[in-house]
Backbone as ProteinMPNN parsed JSONL, in Angstrom:
{"seq_chain_A": "MAGVVPSGRIAFIDEILESKDDGGSFRVTGRLEKYDAEREIATIVSKESKRSLKVKTDLLSDFRFDIGSLFQFIGEYHTKRGFIRARIGRNVNGMDMELYATAVKLCREHCRLPM", "coords_chain_A": {"N_chain_A": [[75.691, 152.676, 153.091], [75.663, 155.748, 154.496], [73.683, 158.591, 153.72], [73.696, 158.377, 150.964], [71.793, 158.75, 148.119], [69.513, 156.701, 146.509], [69.487, 155.85, 143.0], [67.166, 155.112, 141.704], [65.317, 152.506, 140.584], [64.52, 151.498, 137.325], [61.211, 151.212, 136.407], [57.976, 150.021, 135.427], [54.619, 151.333, 135.543], [52.715, 149.322, 136.277], [54.403, 147.444, 137.532], [55.303, 148.845, 139.757], [52.912, 149.303, 141.147], [52.358, 146.708, 141.911], [54.419, 146.183, 143.568], [55.984, 145.388, 146.681], [57.825, 146.764, 147.935], [58.225, 148.868, 150.137], [59.115, 152.198, 150.411], [61.002, 151.882, 148.516], [63.156, 152.985, 145.892], [62.289, 154.329, 142.809], [62.196, 154.787, 139.208], [59.904, 156.097, 137.077], [57.732, 156.286, 134.246], [55.086, 158.017, 132.685], [51.941, 159.123, 131.239], [50.548, 162.274, 131.974], [47.563, 162.39, 133.566], [45.892, 163.775, 135.325], [46.131, 166.624, 137.556], [46.293, 167.636, 140.83], [46.591, 170.542, 142.205], [46.27, 171.69, 144.718], [46.586, 169.578, 146.563], [48.967, 168.693, 145.657], [49.342, 166.444, 143.963], [50.01, 164.359, 141.333], [48.597, 162.422, 138.723], [49.577, 159.764, 136.901], [49.395, 157.783, 133.931], [49.547, 154.531, 132.468], [49.987, 153.777, 129.116], [49.76, 151.258, 127.988], [48.494, 149.466, 129.894], [46.54, 150.997, 131.01], [46.442, 151.517, 133.686], [46.811, 153.541, 136.625], [48.989, 155.726, 138.504], [49.642, 157.464, 141.467], [51.471, 160.432, 142.12], [53.251, 162.145, 144.427], [54.064, 165.485, 144.566], [55.293, 167.434, 146.105], [57.971, 168.04, 146.608], [58.969, 169.074, 144.303], [59.766, 172.039, 142.694], [58.687, 174.973, 140.934], [57.588, 173.67, 138.658], [56.038, 172.638, 135.721], [52.971, 171.297, 135.067], [51.576, 169.801, 132.535], [48.625, 168.619, 131.354], [48.245, 165.546, 129.715], [50.829, 165.436, 128.826], [53.964, 163.644, 128.674], [55.673, 162.322, 131.388], [58.522, 161.76, 133.51], [59.408, 160.435, 136.589], [61.42, 160.316, 139.537], [61.572, 158.759, 142.587], [60.487, 157.774, 145.919], [58.529, 154.944, 146.707], [55.552, 154.635, 148.457], [53.928, 152.206, 149.864], [51.661, 151.887, 151.545], [50.354, 154.318, 151.341], [50.073, 154.46, 148.671], [51.437, 155.93, 146.673], [54.109, 157.505, 144.782], [56.655, 159.489, 146.083], [57.916, 162.06, 144.576], [61.207, 163.16, 143.911], [62.566, 164.057, 141.838], [61.598, 165.27, 138.689], [60.661, 165.255, 135.26], [59.765, 166.486, 132.035], [59.131, 164.4, 129.364], [58.197, 164.476, 126.783], [57.867, 163.327, 123.484], [59.479, 161.14, 123.73], [59.876, 157.873, 122.6], [57.816, 155.527, 123.643], [57.407, 152.809, 123.129], [59.871, 151.98, 122.099], [61.426, 152.646, 124.314], [60.393, 150.848, 126.275], [61.137, 148.424, 125.091], [63.933, 148.701, 125.15], [64.386, 148.77, 127.931], [63.525, 146.191, 128.655], [65.37, 144.616, 127.197], [67.771, 145.446, 128.396], [67.332, 144.488, 130.976], [67.426, 141.758, 130.491], [70.037, 141.359, 129.485], [71.821, 142.979, 130.87], [71.439, 142.543, 133.457], [69.758, 144.094, 135.095], [67.838, 145.125, 137.945], [64.393, 144.243, 138.697]], "CA_chain_A": [[76.425, 153.924, 153.126], [74.745, 156.806, 154.918], [73.626, 159.799, 152.924], [73.649, 158.111, 149.53], [70.423, 158.698, 147.611], [69.446, 155.738, 145.407], [69.186, 156.434, 141.691], [65.81, 154.764, 141.276], [65.227, 151.404, 139.621], [63.567, 151.732, 136.242], [60.053, 150.33, 136.566], [56.736, 150.431, 134.772], [53.553, 151.604, 136.51], [52.181, 148.043, 136.774], [55.38, 146.831, 138.435], [55.312, 149.603, 141.011], [51.652, 149.039, 141.844], [52.419, 145.348, 142.452], [55.599, 146.091, 144.424], [55.83, 145.413, 148.132], [59.056, 147.425, 148.367], [57.869, 150.15, 150.748], [60.267, 153.076, 150.495], [61.913, 151.601, 147.41], [63.37, 154.092, 144.966], [61.922, 153.936, 141.453], [62.073, 155.75, 138.112], [58.692, 155.682, 136.364], [57.304, 157.173, 133.17], [53.675, 157.887, 132.336], [51.261, 160.304, 130.712], [49.825, 162.989, 133.03], [46.116, 162.317, 133.392], [45.338, 164.912, 136.069], [47.006, 167.19, 138.579], [45.608, 168.334, 141.916], [47.578, 171.511, 142.682], [46.067, 171.918, 146.151], [47.163, 168.439, 147.29], [50.253, 168.423, 145.013], [49.314, 165.043, 143.535], [49.862, 164.106, 139.898], [48.193, 161.06, 138.387], [50.097, 159.365, 135.597], [48.748, 156.563, 133.447], [50.26, 153.688, 131.516], [49.255, 153.622, 127.857], [49.547, 149.837, 127.729], [47.55, 148.808, 130.798], [45.548, 151.987, 131.451], [46.498, 151.66, 135.14], [47.351, 154.842, 136.998], [49.811, 155.823, 139.699], [49.684, 158.809, 142.038], [52.82, 160.925, 142.372], [53.269, 163.314, 145.314], [55.018, 166.385, 143.908], [55.61, 168.548, 146.995], [59.406, 168.343, 146.584], [59.308, 169.68, 143.01], [59.391, 173.454, 142.655], [58.676, 175.588, 139.598], [57.377, 172.57, 137.725], [54.815, 172.847, 134.944], [52.253, 170.043, 134.842], [50.68, 169.906, 131.385], [47.806, 167.421, 131.186], [48.491, 164.877, 128.44], [52.265, 165.333, 128.558], [54.657, 162.466, 129.178], [56.593, 162.707, 132.457], [59.298, 160.735, 134.193], [59.659, 160.823, 137.971], [62.239, 159.465, 140.384], [61.209, 158.971, 143.977], [60.269, 156.603, 146.755], [57.158, 154.436, 146.685], [54.955, 154.393, 149.77], [52.891, 151.215, 149.551], [50.432, 152.116, 152.319], [49.688, 155.516, 150.807], [49.821, 154.198, 147.259], [52.009, 156.918, 145.753], [55.548, 157.786, 144.763], [56.978, 160.873, 146.44], [58.948, 162.406, 143.59], [62.242, 164.138, 144.234], [62.988, 164.551, 140.524], [60.591, 165.106, 137.651], [60.993, 165.92, 133.994], [58.882, 166.265, 130.895], [59.833, 163.6, 128.355], [57.418, 164.454, 125.541], [58.667, 162.956, 122.321], [60.148, 159.859, 123.933], [59.171, 156.737, 122.007], [57.601, 154.61, 124.758], [57.592, 151.419, 122.687], [61.314, 151.775, 122.042], [61.881, 152.7, 125.709], [60.016, 149.576, 126.91], [61.988, 147.389, 124.5], [65.288, 148.904, 125.671], [64.391, 148.354, 129.338], [63.434, 144.723, 128.685], [66.652, 144.079, 126.737], [68.765, 145.701, 129.449], [67.073, 143.553, 132.079], [67.871, 140.428, 130.066], [71.46, 141.267, 129.191], [72.641, 143.793, 131.779], [71.07, 142.109, 134.802], [69.135, 145.167, 135.865], [66.754, 144.634, 138.802], [62.972, 144.404, 138.349]], "C_chain_A": [[75.439, 155.048, 153.424], [74.83, 158.004, 153.983], [73.584, 159.599, 151.427], [72.192, 157.965, 149.103], [70.391, 157.725, 146.436], [68.998, 156.391, 144.103], [67.779, 156.136, 141.211], [65.829, 153.668, 140.23], [64.198, 151.75, 138.561], [62.445, 150.718, 136.377], [58.875, 150.9, 135.795], [55.652, 150.573, 135.841], [53.006, 150.309, 137.105], [53.115, 147.399, 137.793], [55.409, 147.541, 139.78], [54.053, 149.313, 141.811], [51.639, 147.649, 142.483], [53.587, 145.154, 143.417], [55.218, 146.129, 145.903], [57.045, 146.094, 148.766], [58.736, 148.817, 148.909], [59.131, 150.992, 150.944], [61.283, 152.844, 149.396], [61.98, 152.771, 146.445], [63.158, 153.616, 143.53], [62.001, 155.113, 140.494], [60.916, 155.259, 137.253], [58.304, 156.742, 135.341], [55.835, 156.931, 132.877], [53.103, 159.203, 131.844], [50.444, 160.944, 131.83], [48.34, 163.027, 132.712], [45.416, 163.462, 134.115], [46.348, 165.379, 137.098], [46.171, 167.978, 139.564], [46.629, 169.267, 142.57], [47.469, 171.734, 144.188], [46.727, 170.821, 146.988], [48.55, 168.06, 146.768], [50.388, 166.947, 144.642], [49.077, 164.987, 142.026], [49.4, 162.663, 139.731], [48.7, 160.773, 136.989], [49.499, 158.016, 135.23], [49.652, 155.847, 132.447], [49.407, 153.52, 130.271], [48.874, 152.159, 127.628], [48.429, 149.25, 128.583], [46.401, 149.702, 131.242], [45.504, 152.133, 132.973], [47.172, 152.981, 135.476], [48.103, 154.766, 138.32], [49.791, 157.268, 140.171], [51.133, 159.16, 142.367], [52.702, 162.181, 143.217], [54.391, 164.217, 144.833], [55.481, 167.541, 144.796], [57.091, 168.926, 147.011], [59.855, 169.01, 145.281], [58.859, 171.135, 143.012], [59.492, 173.976, 141.224], [58.549, 174.545, 138.496], [56.049, 172.776, 137.024], [54.187, 171.5, 134.596], [51.232, 170.236, 133.732], [49.95, 168.581, 131.202], [48.047, 166.85, 129.783], [49.961, 164.731, 128.091], [52.836, 164.078, 129.204], [55.702, 162.926, 130.193], [57.327, 161.492, 132.995], [59.626, 161.276, 135.579], [60.588, 159.813, 138.628], [61.866, 159.796, 141.818], [60.958, 157.66, 144.69], [58.789, 156.241, 146.777], [56.707, 154.116, 148.104], [53.749, 153.49, 149.563], [51.589, 151.483, 150.287], [49.648, 153.317, 151.8], [49.389, 155.379, 149.317], [50.338, 155.26, 146.309], [53.529, 156.916, 145.82], [55.715, 159.234, 145.188], [58.188, 161.264, 145.6], [59.936, 163.417, 144.15], [62.826, 164.74, 142.968], [61.85, 164.301, 139.548], [61.038, 165.826, 136.394], [59.967, 165.552, 132.933], [59.688, 165.517, 129.843], [58.98, 163.443, 127.097], [58.344, 164.133, 124.378], [59.418, 161.65, 122.497], [59.274, 158.746, 123.365], [59.025, 155.666, 123.087], [57.741, 153.145, 124.356], [59.08, 151.073, 122.647], [61.907, 151.756, 123.452], [61.603, 151.367, 126.413], [60.879, 148.431, 126.39], [63.406, 147.484, 125.056], [65.393, 148.454, 127.127], [64.377, 146.832, 129.435], [64.751, 144.079, 128.246], [67.75, 144.282, 127.776], [68.575, 144.751, 130.62], [67.573, 142.148, 131.74], [69.394, 140.318, 130.007], [72.361, 142.037, 130.146], [72.39, 143.441, 133.236], [70.584, 143.256, 135.671], [68.046, 144.571, 136.744], [65.391, 144.97, 138.219], [62.717, 143.568, 137.187]], "O_chain_A": [[74.486, 155.26, 152.674], [75.907, 158.377, 153.519], [73.448, 160.571, 150.684], [71.451, 157.154, 149.659], [71.143, 157.887, 145.474], [68.233, 157.356, 144.104], [67.255, 156.867, 140.371], [66.304, 153.877, 139.113], [63.117, 152.245, 138.879], [62.69, 149.514, 136.453], [58.794, 152.103, 135.547], [55.762, 149.993, 136.922], [52.85, 150.212, 138.322], [52.66, 146.868, 138.806], [55.528, 146.899, 140.823], [54.119, 149.102, 143.022], [50.971, 147.444, 143.496], [53.73, 144.088, 144.016], [54.272, 146.802, 146.311], [57.26, 146.009, 149.975], [58.948, 149.82, 148.229], [60.094, 150.547, 151.569], [62.308, 153.523, 149.339], [60.987, 153.459, 146.212], [63.761, 152.637, 143.091], [61.891, 156.272, 140.893], [60.943, 154.133, 136.756], [58.521, 157.936, 135.546], [55.384, 155.787, 132.827], [53.708, 160.262, 132.013], [49.73, 160.25, 132.555], [47.915, 163.617, 131.718], [44.468, 164.05, 133.594], [47.278, 164.662, 137.466], [45.429, 168.881, 139.18], [47.436, 168.831, 143.391], [48.481, 171.946, 144.856], [47.355, 171.109, 148.006], [49.23, 167.217, 147.353], [51.384, 166.293, 144.95], [48.08, 165.498, 141.517], [49.776, 161.79, 140.514], [48.318, 161.432, 136.021], [49.144, 157.215, 136.096], [50.405, 156.466, 131.695], [48.234, 153.159, 130.363], [47.787, 151.867, 127.129], [47.518, 148.608, 128.06], [45.407, 149.222, 131.785], [44.617, 152.807, 133.497], [47.998, 153.481, 134.712], [47.884, 153.87, 139.136], [49.91, 158.19, 139.365], [51.91, 158.322, 142.822], [52.12, 163.173, 142.779], [55.535, 163.78, 144.704], [56.009, 168.53, 144.288], [57.425, 170.046, 147.4], [60.996, 169.459, 145.175], [57.698, 171.428, 143.3], [60.279, 173.481, 140.417], [59.31, 174.545, 137.529], [55.042, 173.06, 137.672], [54.795, 170.672, 133.918], [50.148, 170.772, 133.963], [50.567, 167.552, 130.929], [48.052, 167.584, 128.795], [50.313, 163.993, 127.171], [52.269, 163.527, 130.148], [56.514, 163.804, 129.904], [56.836, 160.364, 132.946], [60.062, 162.417, 135.73], [60.554, 158.621, 138.323], [61.846, 160.961, 142.216], [61.185, 156.58, 144.144], [57.918, 157.108, 146.855], [57.394, 153.418, 148.85], [52.685, 153.942, 149.141], [50.514, 151.322, 149.709], [48.417, 153.32, 151.822], [48.551, 156.1, 148.774], [49.751, 155.48, 145.249], [54.14, 156.408, 146.76], [54.996, 160.112, 144.709], [59.318, 160.86, 145.872], [59.55, 164.401, 144.782], [63.487, 165.778, 142.999], [61.214, 163.248, 139.579], [61.702, 166.861, 136.45], [59.39, 164.465, 132.939], [60.785, 165.935, 129.472], [59.03, 162.411, 126.427], [59.471, 164.623, 124.312], [59.942, 161.102, 121.526], [58.072, 158.694, 123.626], [59.991, 154.976, 123.412], [58.155, 152.322, 125.172], [59.492, 150.008, 123.104], [62.785, 150.946, 123.749], [62.487, 150.822, 127.074], [61.302, 147.569, 127.16], [64.011, 146.468, 125.395], [66.38, 147.828, 127.514], [65.134, 146.25, 130.213], [65.199, 143.106, 128.853], [68.564, 143.388, 128.007], [69.55, 144.263, 131.192], [68.083, 141.439, 132.607], [69.969, 139.313, 130.424], [73.559, 141.761, 130.215], [73.043, 143.969, 134.137], [70.958, 143.369, 136.839], [67.391, 143.61, 136.341], [65.252, 145.852, 137.371], [61.59, 143.525, 136.693]]}, "name": "protein", "num_of_chains": 1, "seq": "MAGVVPSGRIAFIDEILESKDDGGSFRVTGRLEKYDAEREIATIVSKESKRSLKVKTDLLSDFRFDIGSLFQFIGEYHTKRGFIRARIGRNVNGMDMELYATAVKLCREHCRLPM"}
């Protein structure tokens, strides 16, 4: 269906980094490790694996990037460039990541979610 924007599959940083789904739409959560305002690139990190993912933020306007805060982004993953180009971003400080990970795993088992 033309013009429909995918909602973004829920994925963890490790899963995205191992994905070969170029242009695939993902929803990812991670702690902001650094932000390059000139290049509009955020780097988020997984607490569990310590792996990081770059997020291109040029489509986000009036967005406050606080180092150390927890963020969730929805966007498309570009495998050759190694980043997600976010079209939606939000601060999710206070979200219990252990509970979130458990909920995602349970949904995948019982709701047949992809990934």
